[in-house]
DSSP file (Angstrom, degrees, kcal/mol; ACC not computed):
  #  RESIDUE AA STRUCTURE BP1 BP2  ACC     N-H-->O    O-->H-N    N-H-->O    O-->H-N    TCO  KAPPA ALPHA  PHI   PSI    X-CA   Y-CA   Z-CA
    1    1 A X              0   0    0      0, 0.0     2,-0.7     0, 0.0     0, 0.0   0.000 360.0 360.0 360.0 133.5    1.1   12.1  -24.1
    2    2 A X        +     0   0    0      2,-0.0     2,-0.6     0, 0.0     0, 0.0  -0.909 360.0 179.7-111.4 107.5   -0.9   15.4  -24.3
    3    3 A X        -     0   0    0     -2,-0.7     2,-0.0     2,-0.0     5,-0.0  -0.929  20.5-138.1-110.8 122.7   -3.7   15.6  -21.8
    4    4 A X    >>  -     0   0    0     -2,-0.6     3,-1.1     1,-0.1     4,-0.5  -0.328  24.8-110.2 -74.6 162.5   -5.8   18.7  -21.8
    5    5 A X  G >4 S+     0   0    0      1,-0.3     3,-0.6     2,-0.2    -1,-0.1   0.777 116.9  60.0 -63.1 -27.9   -6.9   20.3  -18.6
    6    6 A X  G 34 S+     0   0    0      1,-0.2    -1,-0.3    43,-0.0    43,-0.2   0.712 101.0  54.7 -75.8 -19.0  -10.5   19.3  -19.3
    7    7 A X  G <4 S+     0   0    0     -3,-1.1    -1,-0.2     2,-0.1     2,-0.2   0.597  86.9 104.4 -86.0 -11.9   -9.6   15.6  -19.4
    8    8 A X  S << S-     0   0    0     -3,-0.6    41,-0.4    -4,-0.5     2,-0.2  -0.478  72.0-126.5 -75.9 136.5   -8.0   15.8  -15.9
    9    9 A X        -     0   0    0     -2,-0.2     2,-0.3    39,-0.1    39,-0.2  -0.527  29.8-113.6 -76.0 149.5   -9.8   14.3  -13.0
   10   10 A X  B     -A   47   0A   0     37,-3.4    37,-2.6    -2,-0.2     2,-0.1  -0.611  22.4-136.5 -87.0 144.4  -10.3   16.6  -10.0
   11   11 A X     >  -     0   0    0     -2,-0.3     4,-2.3    35,-0.2     5,-0.2  -0.336  34.1 -97.7 -84.2 174.5   -8.6   16.1   -6.7
   12   12 A X  H  > S+     0   0    0     33,-0.4     4,-2.5     1,-0.2     5,-0.2   0.888 127.3  52.8 -60.4 -39.1  -10.4   16.5   -3.3
   13   13 A X  H  > S+     0   0    0      2,-0.2     4,-2.2     1,-0.2    -1,-0.2   0.896 107.6  50.8 -64.9 -39.5   -8.8   19.9   -3.1
   14   14 A X  H  > S+     0   0    0      2,-0.2     4,-2.3     1,-0.2    -2,-0.2   0.935 113.7  43.9 -62.3 -46.5  -10.2   20.9   -6.5
   15   15 A X  H  X S+     0   0    0     -4,-2.3     4,-2.9     2,-0.2     5,-0.3   0.881 110.8  55.4 -68.4 -38.0  -13.7   19.8   -5.7
   16   16 A X  H  X>S+     0   0    0     -4,-2.5     4,-1.8    -5,-0.2     5,-1.3   0.927 111.5  43.8 -58.7 -45.7  -13.5   21.5   -2.3
   17   17 A X  H  <5S+     0   0    0     -4,-2.2    -2,-0.2     2,-0.2    -1,-0.2   0.903 114.5  50.1 -66.7 -41.3  -12.6   24.8   -3.9
   18   18 A X  H  <5S+     0   0    0     -4,-2.3    -2,-0.2     1,-0.2    -1,-0.2   0.919 120.4  34.1 -63.9 -44.9  -15.3   24.3   -6.6
   19   19 A X  H  <5S-     0   0    0     -4,-2.9    -1,-0.2     2,-0.1    -2,-0.2   0.682 102.9-127.6 -86.2 -18.5  -18.1   23.5   -4.1
   20   20 A X  T  <5 +     0   0    0     -4,-1.8     2,-0.3    -5,-0.3    -3,-0.2   0.840  66.9 124.1  73.7  32.7  -16.9   25.8   -1.4
   21   21 A X      < -     0   0    0     -5,-1.3    -1,-0.3    -6,-0.3    -2,-0.1  -0.890  67.8 -95.0-121.2 154.7  -16.9   23.0    1.2
   22   22 A X    >>  -     0   0    0     -2,-0.3     4,-1.2     1,-0.1     3,-0.6  -0.305  30.1-119.8 -65.3 152.5  -14.1   21.8    3.5
   23   23 A X  H 3> S+     0   0    0      1,-0.2     4,-1.8     2,-0.2     3,-0.4   0.882 114.2  61.3 -57.2 -40.0  -12.1   18.7    2.3
   24   24 A X  H 3> S+     0   0    0      1,-0.2     4,-2.2     2,-0.2    -1,-0.2   0.860  98.5  56.8 -57.7 -36.8  -13.2   16.9    5.5
   25   25 A X  H <> S+     0   0    0     -3,-0.6     4,-2.7     1,-0.2    -1,-0.2   0.896 104.2  52.2 -62.1 -40.6  -16.9   17.2    4.3
   26   26 A X  H  X S+     0   0    0     -4,-1.2     4,-2.2    -3,-0.4    -1,-0.2   0.900 109.8  48.6 -63.2 -40.7  -16.0   15.5    1.0
   27   27 A X  H  X S+     0   0    0     -4,-1.8     4,-2.2     2,-0.2    -1,-0.2   0.892 111.9  49.5 -65.7 -38.9  -14.4   12.6    2.9
   28   28 A X  H  X S+     0   0    0     -4,-2.2     4,-2.1     2,-0.2    -2,-0.2   0.916 109.6  51.3 -65.2 -42.7  -17.5   12.4    5.2
   29   29 A X  H  X>S+     0   0    0     -4,-2.7     5,-3.3     1,-0.2     4,-0.9   0.910 110.1  49.4 -60.9 -41.9  -19.8   12.3    2.2
   30   30 A X  H ><5S+     0   0    0     -4,-2.2     3,-0.8     1,-0.2    -1,-0.2   0.936 110.5  50.0 -62.7 -44.8  -17.9    9.5    0.6
   31   31 A X  H 3<5S+     0   0    0     -4,-2.2    -1,-0.2     1,-0.2    -2,-0.2   0.851 115.4  43.6 -62.3 -35.3  -18.0    7.5    3.8
   32   32 A X  H 3<5S-     0   0    0     -4,-2.1    -1,-0.2    -5,-0.1    -2,-0.2   0.539 115.1-114.1 -85.8  -8.6  -21.8    8.0    4.0
   33   33 A X  T <<5S+     0   0    0     -4,-0.9    -3,-0.2    -3,-0.8     2,-0.2   0.751  79.5 116.9  79.1  24.0  -22.4    7.3    0.3
   34   34 A X      < +     0   0    0     -5,-3.3    -1,-0.3    -6,-0.2    -2,-0.1  -0.490  41.4  45.2-110.6-178.1  -23.5   10.9   -0.2
   35   35 A X  S    S-     0   0    0     -2,-0.2     3,-0.1    -3,-0.1    -9,-0.0  -0.109  97.5 -21.1  79.1-175.0  -22.1   13.8   -2.3
   36   36 A X  S    S-     0   0    0      1,-0.1    16,-0.1    16,-0.0    -2,-0.0  -0.275  83.4 -83.4 -68.0 154.2  -20.8   13.8   -5.9
   37   37 A X        -     0   0    0     14,-0.2    11,-0.4    11,-0.1     2,-0.3  -0.318  56.1-178.4 -59.1 136.7  -19.7   10.6   -7.6
   38   38 A X        -     0   0    0      9,-0.1     2,-0.4    -3,-0.1     9,-0.2  -0.969  15.6-158.6-137.8 149.9  -16.1    9.7   -6.6
   39   39 A X  E     -B   46   0B   0      7,-2.5     7,-3.0    -2,-0.3     2,-0.6  -0.976  18.2-128.6-130.4 149.7  -13.6    7.0   -7.5
   40   40 A X  E     -B   45   0B   0     -2,-0.4     2,-0.6     5,-0.2     5,-0.2  -0.840  20.0-174.0 -98.0 125.1  -10.6    5.8   -5.7
   41   41 A X  E >   -B   44   0B   0      3,-3.4     3,-2.1    -2,-0.6     2,-0.4  -0.945  67.8 -47.6-119.9 107.3   -7.4    5.6   -7.8
   42   42 A X  T 3  S-     0   0    0     -2,-0.6    -2,-0.0     1,-0.3     0, 0.0  -0.562 123.2 -24.8  65.5-124.6   -4.7    4.1   -5.7
   43   43 A X  T 3  S+     0   0    0     -2,-0.4     2,-0.3    -3,-0.1    -1,-0.3   0.382 124.0  88.9 -95.9   2.9   -4.8    5.9   -2.4
   44   44 A X  E <   -B   41   0B   0     -3,-2.1    -3,-3.4   -33,-0.0     2,-0.4  -0.779  69.4-133.4-111.7 145.4   -6.4    9.0   -3.9
   45   45 A X  E     -B   40   0B   0     -2,-0.3   -33,-0.4    -5,-0.2     2,-0.4  -0.780  27.6-172.6 -90.3 137.0   -9.9   10.1   -4.5
   46   46 A X  E     -B   39   0B   0     -7,-3.0    -7,-2.5    -2,-0.4     2,-0.4  -0.984   8.7-155.9-134.3 145.6  -10.7   11.6   -7.9
   47   47 A X  B     -A   10   0A   0    -37,-2.6   -37,-3.4    -2,-0.4     2,-0.6  -0.938  19.0-128.5-122.2 139.6  -13.7   13.2   -9.3
   48   48 A X     >  -     0   0    0    -11,-0.4     4,-2.2    -2,-0.4     3,-0.5  -0.791  21.3-142.9 -82.5 119.7  -14.9   13.6  -12.9
   49   49 A X  H  > S+     0   0    0     -2,-0.6     4,-2.4   -41,-0.4     5,-0.2   0.866  98.9  53.0 -54.5 -39.6  -15.6   17.3  -13.4
   50   50 A X  H  > S+     0   0    0      1,-0.2     4,-2.2     2,-0.2    -1,-0.2   0.889 110.3  47.7 -64.4 -38.2  -18.6   16.7  -15.6
   51   51 A X  H  > S+     0   0    0     -3,-0.5     4,-2.3     2,-0.2   -14,-0.2   0.859 110.5  51.6 -72.0 -34.6  -20.2   14.4  -13.0
   52   52 A X  H  X S+     0   0    0     -4,-2.2     4,-2.3     2,-0.2    -2,-0.2   0.935 111.7  46.9 -64.6 -44.9  -19.5   16.9  -10.2
   53   53 A X  H  X S+     0   0    0     -4,-2.4     4,-2.2    -5,-0.2    -2,-0.2   0.890 112.1  50.2 -64.7 -39.1  -21.2   19.6  -12.2
   54   54 A X  H  X S+     0   0    0     -4,-2.2     4,-2.4     2,-0.2    -1,-0.2   0.892 109.7  51.6 -65.0 -39.0  -24.2   17.3  -13.0
   55   55 A X  H  X S+     0   0    0     -4,-2.3     4,-2.5     2,-0.2     5,-0.2   0.916 109.4  50.0 -63.0 -42.9  -24.5   16.4   -9.3
   56   56 A X  H  X S+     0   0    0     -4,-2.3     4,-2.2     1,-0.2    -2,-0.2   0.931 112.3  47.1 -61.7 -45.3  -24.5   20.1   -8.4
   57   57 A X  H  X S+     0   0    0     -4,-2.2     4,-1.2     1,-0.2    -1,-0.2   0.873 112.9  49.1 -66.0 -37.1  -27.2   20.8  -11.0
   58   58 A X  H  X S+     0   0    0     -4,-2.4     4,-0.8     2,-0.2    -1,-0.2   0.879 112.2  48.2 -68.4 -38.8  -29.3   17.8   -9.8
   59   59 A X  H  < S+     0   0    0     -4,-2.5     3,-0.4     1,-0.2    -2,-0.2   0.871 108.7  53.6 -69.5 -37.1  -29.0   18.9   -6.2
   60   60 A X  H  < S+     0   0    0     -4,-2.2    -1,-0.2     1,-0.2    -2,-0.2   0.812 108.0  51.0 -68.1 -29.1  -30.0   22.5   -7.0
   61   61 A X  H  <        0   0    0     -4,-1.2    -1,-0.2     1,-0.2    -2,-0.2   0.693 360.0 360.0 -81.2 -18.6  -33.2   21.2   -8.8
   62   62 A X     <        0   0    0     -4,-0.8    -1,-0.2    -3,-0.4    -2,-0.2   0.476 360.0 360.0 -78.5 360.0  -34.3   19.1   -5.9
C-alpha cells in the first residue's frame, strides 16, 4: 500500500509542533471539548491535517 504523506493523519506531537502549543494543552482541549477536531484510533489521538488547518483559519477569523 502506498500512502502519501498528505493522506497521513497527524499525531498529537505533529499538531503540537504545527500550532506551537504543548502536547498537554491538546489533551486538555480534547477533555474540555475544545480545540481542533480529533478522533481516537485505538489508544492514540489522531488529527486530520485539513481539519486542523480549517480550525486554525476559523479561529483566526473569530
